[in-house]
C-alpha positions in Angstrom: -21.3 -16.0 -8.7 -17.9 -17.3 -9.8 -15.1 -16.3 -7.4 -13.1 -14.8 -10.3 -15.7 -12.2 -10.9 -15.5 -11.1 -7.3 -11.7 -10.9 -7.6 -12.0 -8.8 -10.7 -14.4 -6.4 -9.0 -12.0 -6.1 -6.0 -9.1 -5.3 -8.4 -11.2 -2.6 -10.1 -12.0 -1.0 -6.7 -8.3 -1.0 -5.7 -7.4 0.6 -9.0 -9.8 3.4 -8.3 -8.0 4.4 -5.0 -4.5 4.2 -6.5 -4.5 7.9 -7.5 -5.1 9.0 -4.0 -1.6 7.9 -3.1 0.4 7.5 -6.3 -0.8 10.5 -8.3 -0.5 12.9 -5.4 3.1 13.9 -6.3 1.8 15.4 -9.5 -0.3 17.9 -7.5 2.4 18.9 -5.0 4.1 21.6 -7.0 0.9 23.1 -8.5 -0.6 23.3 -5.0 2.6 25.0 -3.7 2.7 27.5 -6.7 -1.0 28.5 -6.0 -0.8 28.7 -2.2 2.9 29.4 -1.5 2.8 26.7 1.2 6.1 25.0 2.2 6.9 21.5 0.8 6.9 19.9 4.3 3.5 21.5 5.1 1.9 20.1 1.9 3.5 16.7 2.5 2.1 16.4 6.0 -1.2 16.1 4.1 0.2 12.9 2.5 1.2 11.6 5.9 -2.4 12.2 7.2 -3.9 10.5 4.2 -1.7 7.4 4.8 -2.4 7.5 8.5 -6.2 7.5 8.1 -5.9 4.9 5.3 -4.1 2.5 7.6 -5.0 3.2 11.2 -8.7 3.1 10.5 -8.4 -0.4 9.0 -8.5 -2.5 12.2 -12.0 -1.3 13.1 -13.3 -1.4 9.6 -11.8 -4.8 9.0 -13.6 -6.2 12.1 -16.9 -4.9 10.7 -16.3 -6.1 7.1 -15.5 -9.6 8.4 -18.9 -9.7 10.0 -21.2 -7.6 7.8 -19.6 -8.0 4.4 -17.8 -5.5 2.1 -20.6 -4.4 -0.2 -22.2 -1.7 2.1 -18.8 -0.4 3.3 -17.2 -0.1 -0.1 -20.3 1.7 -1.4 -19.9 4.3 1.4 -16.2 4.3 0.7 -16.7 5.4 -2.9 -18.5 8.5 -1.7 -15.7 9.3 0.8 -12.9 8.7 -1.7 -14.5 10.5 -4.6 -15.8 13.4 -2.6 -12.6 13.9 -0.5 -10.3 13.8 -3.5 -12.6 16.2 -5.6 -12.7 18.7 -2.8 -8.9 18.9 -2.6 -9.1 21.2 -5.6 -11.1 23.8 -3.6 -9.1 24.0 -0.4 -7.9 27.4 0.7 -6.1 26.5 3.9 -3.8 23.7 5.2 -6.5 22.6 7.7 -8.9 22.0 4.8 -6.2 20.2 2.8 -5.6 17.9 5.8 -9.3 17.3 6.4 -10.3 16.3 2.9 -7.2 14.2 2.2 -7.8 12.4 5.5 -11.5 11.8 4.5 -10.3 10.2 1.3 -7.8 8.2 3.3 -10.6 6.8 5.5 -12.6 5.8 2.4 -9.4 4.1 1.0 -9.1 2.1 4.2 -12.5 0.6 3.6 -11.7 -0.2 0.0 -8.3 -1.7 0.7 -9.5 -3.8 3.7 -12.6 -5.1 2.0 -10.9 -5.9 -1.3 -7.9 -7.6 0.3 -10.2 -9.8 2.4 -12.0 -11.0 -0.8 -8.8 -12.4 -2.2 -7.6 -14.1 1.0 -11.0 -15.7 1.7 -12.1 -16.8 -1.7 -8.6 -18.1 -2.8 -7.0 -20.1 0.0 -5.4 -22.3 -2.6 -3.8 -19.3 -4.4 -3.4 -16.6 -1.8 -0.1 -15.2 -3.2 -1.6 -14.8 -6.7 -4.9 -13.4 -5.4 -3.3 -11.0 -3.0 -0.8 -10.0 -5.7 -3.6 -9.3 -8.2 -5.6 -7.2 -5.8 -2.6 -5.2 -4.5 -1.4 -4.8 -8.0 -4.6 -3.0 -8.8 -3.7 -0.5 -6.1 -0.1 -0.4 -7.1 -0.6 0.1 -10.9 -4.1 1.7 -11.1 -2.8 5.2 -11.3 -1.0 4.4 -14.6 -4.5 4.8 -16.2 -4.8 8.3 -14.9 -1.3 9.8 -14.9 -1.5 10.9 -18.6 -5.0 12.4 -18.4 -4.1 14.1 -15.1 -0.9 15.6 -16.6 -2.9 16.8 -19.6 -5.6 18.4 -17.5 -2.9 20.1 -15.4 -1.4 21.5 -18.6 -4.6 22.7 -20.3 -6.7 23.6 -17.2 -5.5 23.4 -13.6 -5.1 21.1 -10.6 -8.6 22.0 -9.4 -10.2 20.5 -12.5 -7.9 17.4 -12.3 -9.0 16.7 -8.7 -12.7 17.2 -9.6 -12.8 15.0 -12.7 -10.8 12.1 -11.3 -12.6 12.2 -8.0 -16.0 11.9 -9.6 -14.9 9.1 -11.9 -13.1 7.1 -9.2 -16.0 7.4 -6.7 -18.5 6.1 -9.2 -16.4 3.1 -10.2 -15.9 2.1 -6.6 -19.6 2.2 -5.9 -20.3 0.0 -8.9 -17.5 -2.5 -8.1 -18.8 -2.8 -4.5 -22.1 -4.4 -5.7 -20.2 -7.5 -6.8 -18.4 -8.1 -3.5 -19.4 -10.3 -0.6 -17.7 -12.7 1.8 -17.9 -16.4 1.1 -20.5 -18.3 3.2 -17.6 -20.1 5.0 -13.8 -19.8 4.5 -12.8 -22.6 2.2 -10.3 -25.2 3.6 -6.7 -25.0 2.5 -6.0 -27.7 0.0 -2.6 -26.6 -1.3 0.1 -29.1 -2.0 2.8 -26.5 -2.1 4.8 -27.7 0.9 7.1 -24.6 0.9 4.2 -22.4 1.9 3.7 -22.8 5.7 0.1 -22.8 6.6 -2.5 -24.4 8.8 -6.3 -24.3 9.2 -6.6 -22.7 12.6 -8.4 -19.3 12.7 -7.1 -16.7 15.1 -9.1 -13.6 15.9 -7.2 -10.3 16.1 -6.8 -10.4 19.9 -5.3 -13.9 19.7 -3.0 -12.8 16.8 -1.8 -9.8 18.8 -0.6 -12.2 21.5 1.8 -13.9 19.2 5.4 -12.9 18.4 4.8 -13.5 14.7 2.5 -10.5 14.5 5.1 -8.1 15.9 7.8 -9.5 13.7 5.7 -8.9 10.6 4.6 -5.5 11.8 8.1 -4.2 12.2 9.2 -5.8 8.9 6.3 -4.0 7.1 7.2 -0.8 8.9 10.8 -0.8 7.9 10.0 -1.7 4.3 7.2 0.9 4.1 9.3 4.0 4.9 11.5 3.9 1.7 8.7 3.2 -0.7 6.4 5.9 0.7 9.3 8.4 0.7 9.8 7.7 -3.0 6.1 7.8 -3.7 5.6 11.2 -2.1 8.9 12.9 -3.1 9.6 11.7 -6.6 8.1 14.9 -8.0 10.0 17.3 -5.8 13.2 15.2 -6.3 12.8 15.3 -10.1 12.5 19.1 -9.9 15.6 19.3 -7.7 17.6 17.3 -10.2 16.3 19.7 -13.0 14.7 16.9 -15.0 11.9 18.0 -17.3 8.1 17.6 -16.7 8.0 15.0 -19.5 10.6 12.9 -17.7 8.5 13.1 -14.5 5.3 12.1 -16.3 7.0 9.1 -17.9 8.4 8.0 -14.6 5.0 8.4 -12.9 3.5 6.3 -15.7 6.1 3.5 -15.4 6.3 3.4 -11.6 2.8 2.1 -10.9 3.2 -0.5 -13.6 6.4 -1.6 -11.9 4.7 -1.5 -8.5 1.8 -3.5 -9.6 3.9 -5.9 -11.6 6.1 -6.5 -8.6 3.1 -7.3 -6.3 1.8 -9.8 -8.8 5.2 -11.3 -9.6 6.5 -11.7 -6.1 3.1 -12.8 -4.8 3.0 -15.6 -7.4 6.6 -16.6 -6.7 5.7 -16.9 -3.0 3.2 -19.6 -3.7 6.1 -21.7 -4.9 9.1 -20.6 -2.8 7.2 -19.7 0.4 6.4 -16.3 1.8 9.5 -15.8 4.0 12.0 -16.9 1.4 10.5 -14.5 -1.1 10.6 -11.7 1.4 14.3 -12.3 2.0 15.1 -12.0 -1.8 12.7 -9.1 -2.6 13.6 -7.0 0.5 17.4 -7.4 -0.1 17.0 -6.3 -3.7 14.9 -3.3 -2.5 17.8 -2.1 -0.4 20.1 -2.3 -3.4 17.6 -0.4 -5.6 17.3 2.4 -3.1 21.1 2.8 -3.1 21.1 2.8 -6.9 18.9 5.8 -7.0 21.4 8.1 -5.3 24.5 6.4 -6.8 23.3 6.0 -10.4 19.8 7.6 -10.8 20.9 11.2 -10.3 23.3 11.1 -13.3 20.8 10.9 -16.1 17.1 11.0 -16.8 17.1 7.4 -18.2 18.8 6.0 -15.1 16.5 8.0 -12.9 13.5 6.4 -14.5 15.0 2.9 -14.4 16.2 3.0 -10.8 13.0 4.5 -9.4 10.9 1.9 -11.3 13.1 -0.9 -9.7 12.5 0.6 -6.3 8.8 0.2 -6.8 9.1 -3.3 -8.3 10.9 -4.5 -5.1 8.8 -2.5 -2.7 5.4 -3.5 -4.1 5.6 -7.1 -2.8 5.2 -5.9 0.8 1.5 -5.5 0.1 1.1 -9.0 -1.5 3.4 -11.0 0.7 2.2 -9.8 4.1 -1.5 -10.3 3.6 -0.8 -13.8 2.3 1.5 -14.6 5.1 -1.0 -13.3 7.6 -3.7 -15.6 6.3 -1.3 -18.5 6.2 -0.4 -18.0 9.9 -3.7 -16.9 11.4 -6.4 -18.3 9.1 -8.8 -16.7 6.6 -11.9 -16.3 8.7 -10.8 -13.0 10.2 -8.4 -12.1 7.4 -9.6 -8.5 6.9 -9.3 -7.6 10.5 -6.1 -9.4 11.1 -4.2 -8.0 8.2 -5.4 -4.5 9.0 -3.2 -4.6 12.1 -0.1 -5.3 10.0 -1.1 -2.8 7.3 -1.3 -0.2 10.1 2.5 -0.1 9.9 2.2 1.8 6.7 0.6 4.7 8.7 3.6 4.9 11.0 6.0 4.7 8.0 4.2 7.6 6.3 5.3 9.9 9.1 8.9 9.4 8.1 8.4 8.9 4.4 6.1 12.0 4.0 6.5 15.1 6.1 9.7 14.1 7.9 11.6 13.2 4.7 10.6 16.6 3.2 11.7 18.4 6.3 15.1 16.5 6.2 15.6 17.6 2.6 14.7 21.2 3.5 17.4 21.1 6.2 20.2 19.3 4.4 19.3 20.1 0.7 20.1 16.5 -0.2 17.9 13.4 -0.8 20.9 11.1 -0.1 20.5 10.8 3.6 16.9 9.5 3.4 17.8 6.9 0.7 20.7 5.5 2.7 18.7 5.2 5.8 15.8 3.5 4.0 18.2 1.0 2.4 19.5 0.0 5.8 16.0 -0.5 7.1 15.1 -2.7 4.0 18.2 -4.8 4.7 17.2 -5.3 8.3 13.8 -6.4 7.1 15.3 -9.0 4.8 17.3 -10.4 7.7 14.2 -10.6 9.9 12.5 -12.7 7.2 15.1 -15.3 7.9 14.2 -15.2 11.6 10.5 -15.4 10.8 11.1 -18.5 8.6 12.8 -20.3 11.5 9.9 -19.6 13.9 7.3 -22.4 14.3 3.8 -21.6 13.2 1.6 -20.0 15.9 -0.6 -22.5 17.7 -3.8 -21.6 19.5 -3.4 -24.5 21.9 0.0 -23.3 23.0 -1.2 -19.8 23.2 -4.2 -20.7 25.4 -2.0 -22.8 27.7 0.5 -19.9 28.1 -2.2 -17.4 29.1 -4.0 -19.9 31.3 -0.9 -20.0 33.6 -0.4 -16.2 33.6 -1.2 -14.9 37.2 
């Protein structure tokens, strides 16, 4: 089968898990109104979802690299669809946390398997392939925001969870039937000299022994906090600023398009400029966009929509640049497993971007502190990209020699 068909199926699967993260903010206030739970209590559910979506990936990535993605993504469709649908029937916080975590585990399988497809089948266009696949996740919820808002208006949040859960689960199972690993990772034949890469394949244990991994992990961590904070809190923030429900719906429709467009745009640019140079630019702009939300975005609905969208456009590339860079540095053979260890940074970031950010707002009654802190972290990540660019590529020979002399 042509590799582009497999890429298309991976993009569809990623689009079907987008709601689990990006449409969540639509359900926060209806849940609170029905249950009278605190904002921070509800948003710890978001944190648990991200935690299971990310921290389960290293193990699932190892299995997907060896067994293939078809079986795992079929199972993931059941977990994602069932877990999301059941959120409409929870009557306690423990049930909310359980079913949202279940959906998160399914999303980990989908994300890991789909990303590996792009990195393994497209060694010559990793930035483009990773950008397309991650754009599916970043923009997929745009298809559902309008219908979800309509169902919430004419029925309730229980029906919205149920209908979208069934539809998404079925589509993931269907897409999974078109996915499999290539017989052998294709050799890198790129002539784009600004993309630093080599043909050595590191397993995850070997990767974890390199400083490059820890540099990328902490960069992804610092960039992840701001984007996840905006993802989880844009609904409550819009309510705080007394913007209408129509403004929130429009923002939530544009945001995933900006997110997905950013992943594709910056991923493609990185094939030309190099991963690290692209990180420097995108991450610096992300810091500026976070500041623009609290300096300009609060003044009018139009500026709120524009600045939030630009935050997503400059945050999205985290999830196309790091998988491409990981495959460049550590090879494509174990791409699913290796990248999952970097993606795990998102789970840590969700602790601060979800429940902790909501708790900070409840204490200070202002969103400004969180945005200023996240802008500073994004700036630090941009600076670290310069350091990463100056580091030589990891070498298995040098790594083996170093540990051979370790007493």
